[in-house]
KOLSENU-760104 format. One line per 5 residues: number of its first residue (from 1); their letters; for each residue x, y, z of N, C-alpha, C, CB. Coordinates in pm, 1 decimal. Glycine has a CB too. Layout:
BEGIN
NUM	A	X/Y/Z/X/Y/Z/X/Y/Z/X/Y/Z  ...
***
This chain:
BEGIN
1	XXXXX	-10627.5/-2017.2/11976.3/-10522.6/-1968.3/12060.4/-10396.0/-1943.8/11979.3/-10496.3/-2065.5/12173.1  -10371.9/-2032.1/11884.2/-10253.3/-2017.2/11801.0/-10263.7/-1890.1/11717.8/-10234.7/-2140.0/11710.1  -10384.1/-1861.7/11671.2/-10402.2/-1740.2/11592.7/-10369.2/-1615.8/11675.9/-10546.2/-1732.1/11539.8  -10416.6/-1612.0/11797.6/-10391.3/-1497.0/11884.2/-10240.9/-1486.0/11909.0/-10469.3/-1509.8/12019.2  -10178.7/-1601.0/11937.4/-10034.0/-1603.3/11960.6/-9959.3/-1556.8/11836.1/-9987.6/-1744.8/12000.7
6	XXXXX	-10000.5/-1604.0/11720.1/-9936.6/-1565.3/11594.7/-9959.2/-1416.8/11565.8/-9990.0/-1650.8/11478.7  -10079.3/-1366.3/11591.8/-10110.3/-1224.8/11569.7/-10029.4/-1137.9/11664.8/-10261.2/-1198.2/11588.2  -10016.2/-1178.5/11790.9/-9939.7/-1102.2/11888.7/-9791.7/-1100.9/11851.4/-9959.1/-1160.5/12029.7  -9739.3/-1215.2/11808.4/-9599.2/-1224.0/11768.3/-9574.2/-1138.8/11645.0/-9559.4/-1369.9/11741.3  -9665.6/-1142.8/11549.8/-9652.1/-1062.1/11428.6/-9655.8/-913.1/11462.7/-9763.6/-1096.7/11327.8
11	XXXXX	-9748.6/-872.9/11549.4/-9760.3/-732.5/11588.7/-9634.1/-686.3/11661.7/-9884.4/-711.6/11678.0  -9583.5/-771.9/11749.9/-9462.2/-737.3/11823.2/-9342.5/-725.2/11729.5/-9434.0/-841.5/11931.1  -9333.3/-815.4/11632.4/-9224.6/-811.3/11535.4/-9232.4/-685.6/11450.0/-9227.6/-935.6/11446.7  -9352.6/-649.8/11406.9/-9369.9/-529.3/11325.7/-9334.6/-404.2/11406.4/-9514.7/-519.9/11273.4  -9374.7/-399.3/11532.7/-9343.4/-283.4/11616.4/-9193.0/-274.2/11641.1/-9419.1/-291.5/11750.4
16	XXXXX	-9128.1/-385.1/11664.2/-8983.7/-385.9/11686.8/-8910.6/-346.9/11558.8/-8936.7/-524.7/11735.7  -8958.8/-395.2/11446.9/-8898.3/-360.6/11318.2/-8916.5/-213.5/11287.2/-8958.3/-444.9/11206.3  -9031.2/-159.8/11322.5/-9056.9/-17.7/11298.6/-8966.0/67.2/11386.2/-9205.1/16.6/11325.6  -8942.1/21.1/11509.8/-8855.2/96.0/11599.6/-8711.3/94.8/11550.0/-8862.6/38.7/11740.8  -8668.6/-15.9/11494.6/-8533.0/-24.9/11442.5/-8520.4/57.4/11314.6/-8494.6/-171.8/11416.4
21	XXXXX	-8625.4/63.5/11234.8/-8620.1/132.3/11106.9/-8626.4/284.6/11121.5/-8733.1/84.7/11019.1  -8666.7/334.4/11238.1/-8675.5/477.8/11256.3/-8535.2/537.9/11262.9/-8755.5/511.5/11383.3  -8516.6/646.7/11193.6/-8387.9/714.4/11191.3/-8409.2/859.7/11231.7/-8321.1/704.3/11050.8  -8321.0/911.0/11314.5/-8327.4/1050.5/11356.8/-8209.7/1124.1/11295.4/-8326.7/1063.3/11512.6  -8240.4/1230.9/11226.2/-8136.2/1313.2/11166.0/-8146.0/1451.7/11226.3/-8149.2/1318.1/11010.5
26	XXXXX	-8033.3/1501.8/11275.2/-8029.7/1634.7/11335.0/-7921.8/1715.2/11264.6/-8003.6/1627.6/11488.9  -7957.7/1834.2/11220.4/-7862.9/1921.3/11151.6/-7853.3/2051.5/11229.0/-7905.6/1946.9/11003.7  -7731.1/2093.0/11258.5/-7707.6/2218.7/11327.9/-7622.6/2307.2/11237.9/-7638.5/2195.5/11466.0  -7669.5/2427.4/11213.6/-7595.8/2522.7/11131.9/-7556.5/2640.3/11219.7/-7679.9/2569.8/11009.3  -7428.9/2672.0/11220.1/-7378.8/2783.9/11299.1/-7315.0/2884.2/11204.1/-7276.7/2736.1/11407.7
31	XXXXX	-7357.4/3009.2/11216.7/-7302.9/3115.2/11131.8/-7233.5/3216.0/11221.9/-7414.9/3183.9/11045.6  -7108.1/3240.7/11194.3/-7030.0/3336.3/11272.2/-6996.0/3454.5/11182.3/-6900.3/3270.2/11330.3  -7025.2/3572.6/11231.7/-6995.4/3693.0/11153.9/-6892.1/3775.6/11228.2/-7123.9/3776.6/11127.8  -6794.7/3820.4/11154.6/-6693.5/3908.3/11212.6/-6751.1/4047.9/11223.7/-6563.3/3908.8/11127.6  -6710.7/4122.8/11325.7/-6762.4/4259.0/11337.1/-6713.1/4344.7/11221.1/-6720.5/4321.7/11471.3
36	XXXXX	-6797.2/4436.0/11181.6/-6762.1/4527.0/11071.8/-6678.8/4640.7/11130.8/-6891.3/4582.6/10998.4  -6562.9/4661.5/11075.3/-6475.5/4767.9/11122.6/-6491.5/4887.0/11028.5/-6326.2/4720.5/11129.8  -6538.2/4994.5/11086.3/-6563.0/5114.7/11008.0/-6436.3/5199.9/11009.3/-6685.3/5194.5/11063.9  -6384.6/5233.8/10891.5/-6265.6/5318.7/10890.6/-6300.1/5458.2/10942.0/-6205.6/5326.9/10748.6  -6211.4/5510.6/11022.6/-6233.7/5643.1/11081.7/-6139.5/5741.9/11014.6/-6211.4/5641.3/11237.1
41	XXXXX	-6195.1/5856.0/10978.2/-6113.3/5960.6/10916.0/-6015.1/6015.3/11019.3/-6202.8/6075.3/10858.7  -5895.4/6049.1/10976.5/-5798.3/6102.4/11072.3/-5841.4/6239.8/11122.3/-5658.7/6110.8/11008.5  -5787.4/6276.5/11236.9/-5816.6/6406.4/11294.9/-5756.9/6515.5/11206.1/-5761.5/6416.1/11439.6  -5831.9/6622.2/11186.5/-5789.1/6731.6/11098.6/-5774.4/6858.8/11181.3/-5890.7/6753.1/10981.5  -5661.6/6926.5/11162.5/-5637.4/7054.1/11231.8/-5613.8/7162.8/11127.5/-5514.9/7043.5/11329.9
46	XXXXX	-5684.2/7273.1/11143.1/-5668.6/7387.2/11053.2/-5628.2/7508.0/11138.7/-5801.7/7415.7/10971.7  -5518.0/7569.9/11101.1/-5466.9/7682.9/11178.3/-5455.8/7805.5/11088.3/-5329.4/7649.0/11241.6  -5500.9/7919.2/11140.9/-5491.7/8046.0/11069.3/-5413.9/8143.9/11156.1/-5633.5/8102.3/11034.2  -5308.8/8203.3/11099.6/-5228.8/8304.4/11170.4/-5246.6/8438.7/11101.4/-5077.6/8264.5/11174.7  -5262.4/8544.3/11182.3/-5277.4/8678.9/11126.6/-5194.1/8775.1/11212.2/-5429.3/8722.9/11122.4
51	XXXXX	-5112.6/8854.6/11147.6/-5031.3/8954.1/11218.4/-5068.8/9091.3/11163.9/-4876.6/8926.0/11201.3  -5098.3/9181.0/11256.5/-5134.6/9317.9/11220.0/-5037.8/9413.6/11290.4/-5284.2/9349.6/11258.7  -4984.8/9507.5/11213.9/-4898.4/9611.8/11271.7/-4967.0/9745.2/11246.4/-4752.0/9609.3/11209.2  -4999.9/9813.5/11355.7/-5071.6/9940.0/11344.1/-5011.9/10038.4/11444.2/-5225.1/9920.8/11368.5  -4955.1/10147.2/11392.2/-4893.2/10250.8/11475.6/-4787.0/10192.1/11569.4/-5000.5/10323.8/11557.5
56	XXXXX	-4711.3/10095.0/11520.2/-4605.6/10036.5/11599.7/-4650.8/9927.6/11694.5/-4539.2/10141.5/11676.1  -4781.9/9899.8/11698.3/-4835.7/9793.5/11785.0/-4855.2/9668.6/11700.0/-4971.4/9837.3/11853.3  -4792.3/9558.0/11745.4/-4802.2/9431.2/11672.0/-4907.3/9343.6/11740.4/-4662.8/9357.6/11665.9  -5003.6/9296.9/11660.8/-5107.5/9207.7/11712.4/-5101.1/9076.9/11634.5/-5249.9/9273.0/11701.4  -5080.1/8968.8/11706.7/-5082.4/8834.9/11645.7/-5212.2/8765.0/11686.0/-4957.4/8749.9/11689.6
61	XXXXX	-5281.7/8715.8/11586.4/-5407.3/8645.4/11611.2/-5395.2/8505.2/11550.4/-5530.4/8723.9/11550.7  -5415.9/8402.9/11633.1/-5408.7/8263.9/11587.4/-5540.8/8194.7/11618.6/-5289.5/8188.5/11654.4  -5593.4/8126.1/11517.5/-5717.2/8049.2/11535.4/-5688.8/7906.9/11489.7/-5838.2/8112.4/11454.9  -5713.4/7810.5/11576.7/-5686.1/7670.7/11545.6/-5813.4/7589.4/11567.6/-5569.2/7615.7/11632.5  -5855.3/7515.7/11466.2/-5974.3/7431.7/11475.5/-5933.9/7286.6/11449.1/-6084.5/7478.5/11374.7
66	XXXXX	-5970.1/7200.3/11542.5/-5941.2/7057.0/11530.3/-6073.1/6982.1/11530.4/-5848.1/7006.7/11646.0  -6089.8/6890.3/11435.6/-6212.3/6809.8/11431.9/-6176.3/6665.2/11400.9/-6312.8/6865.3/11326.5  -6257.5/6575.2/11452.5/-6234.0/6433.2/11429.6/-6353.4/6351.2/11472.5/-6109.7/6386.9/11503.4  -6353.6/6226.4/11432.6/-6462.6/6134.9/11463.7/-6406.1/6011.3/11531.4/-6541.3/6096.5/11336.1  -6473.0/5966.3/11636.6/-6434.0/5842.7/11704.2/-6550.0/5744.4/11697.5/-6392.7/5869.8/11852.1
71	XXXXX	-6517.4/5615.2/11701.1/-6619.6/5510.1/11697.0/-6603.5/5425.5/11822.4/-6607.6/5421.9/11566.6  -6713.0/5406.2/11894.9/-6709.1/5324.0/12015.8/-6711.0/5176.2/11976.2/-6829.0/5357.7/12110.0  -6682.1/5085.9/12070.2/-6687.3/4941.9/12039.1/-6825.8/4895.0/11995.7/-6643.3/4861.6/12159.8  -6929.3/4972.8/12028.6/-7065.0/4936.1/11991.1/-7107.2/4994.3/11856.7/-7160.7/4980.7/12097.4  -7016.9/5070.1/11791.9/-7046.1/5125.4/11660.3/-7100.9/5266.0/11662.1/-7141.4/5038.3/11590.9
76	XXXXX	-7116.4/5326.1/11780.5/-7165.1/5463.8/11788.7/-7052.6/5558.9/11748.7/-7217.0/5496.6/11932.3  -7086.7/5661.2/11672.0/-6985.2/5757.2/11630.5/-7005.1/5889.3/11704.6/-6990.3/5779.3/11477.6  -6893.5/5953.6/11733.9/-6895.7/6083.4/11800.4/-6803.3/6175.7/11722.7/-6852.2/6072.5/11951.3  -6855.9/6290.0/11681.2/-6776.0/6388.3/11609.7/-6745.6/6503.4/11705.2/-6849.8/6439.1/11481.2  -6618.1/6539.2/11712.0/-6573.9/6643.9/11803.7/-6509.8/6757.1/11724.0/-6474.4/6587.5/11908.8
81	XXXXX	-6538.4/6880.5/11765.4/-6477.7/6997.7/11702.3/-6433.8/7093.0/11813.3/-6577.8/7068.2/11602.7  -6307.9/7132.1/11808.4/-6251.8/7219.8/11911.3/-6184.6/7338.6/11844.4/-6150.8/7143.2/12001.4  -6218.7/7459.0/11890.9/-6161.1/7581.0/11835.1/-6091.0/7658.6/11946.2/-6270.4/7668.5/11767.2  -5968.7/7699.1/11916.7/-5890.4/7779.8/12012.0/-5846.2/7907.4/11941.7/-5765.9/7700.0/12066.8  -5868.9/8021.8/12006.3/-5826.8/8149.7/11952.0/-5732.7/8217.9/12051.1/-5949.2/8239.7/11920.9
86	XXXXX	-5622.1/8270.4/11999.9/-5524.5/8339.7/12083.4/-5491.7/8473.1/12018.5/-5395.8/8254.1/12103.3  -5494.0/8577.9/12098.8/-5455.9/8712.7/12050.1/-5345.0/8765.6/12140.9/-5580.5/8812.2/12048.6  -5234.8/8806.8/12079.5/-5121.0/8862.1/12153.8/-5093.7/9002.5/12100.5/-4993.0/8770.5/12140.5  -5086.2/9096.7/12191.7/-5059.2/9236.3/12153.6/-4923.7/9273.7/12213.4/-5174.1/9334.8/12203.9  -4831.7/9331.8/12127.0/-4699.3/9377.1/12173.8/-4678.6/9521.0/12138.2/-4586.5/9292.0/12114.0
***
């Protein structure tokens, strides 16, 4: 009976010691990235003026082209080009 008691006590002590000796280590790594800001080219406007005088009639012709690129908050780019032509005869 003493042997059983001694074996049970020894087993209980070993199990309790094993429980105390167990260590839990937890590591959390967090990586934060800043959004990439893409530089946008400035809007460009090109204007051409032409004046023609023929038999006393003056004709002014103006052509203006504007182009530029915009970037949405999601990184999508949109390129826009607008052309305006004006002709005046006097």
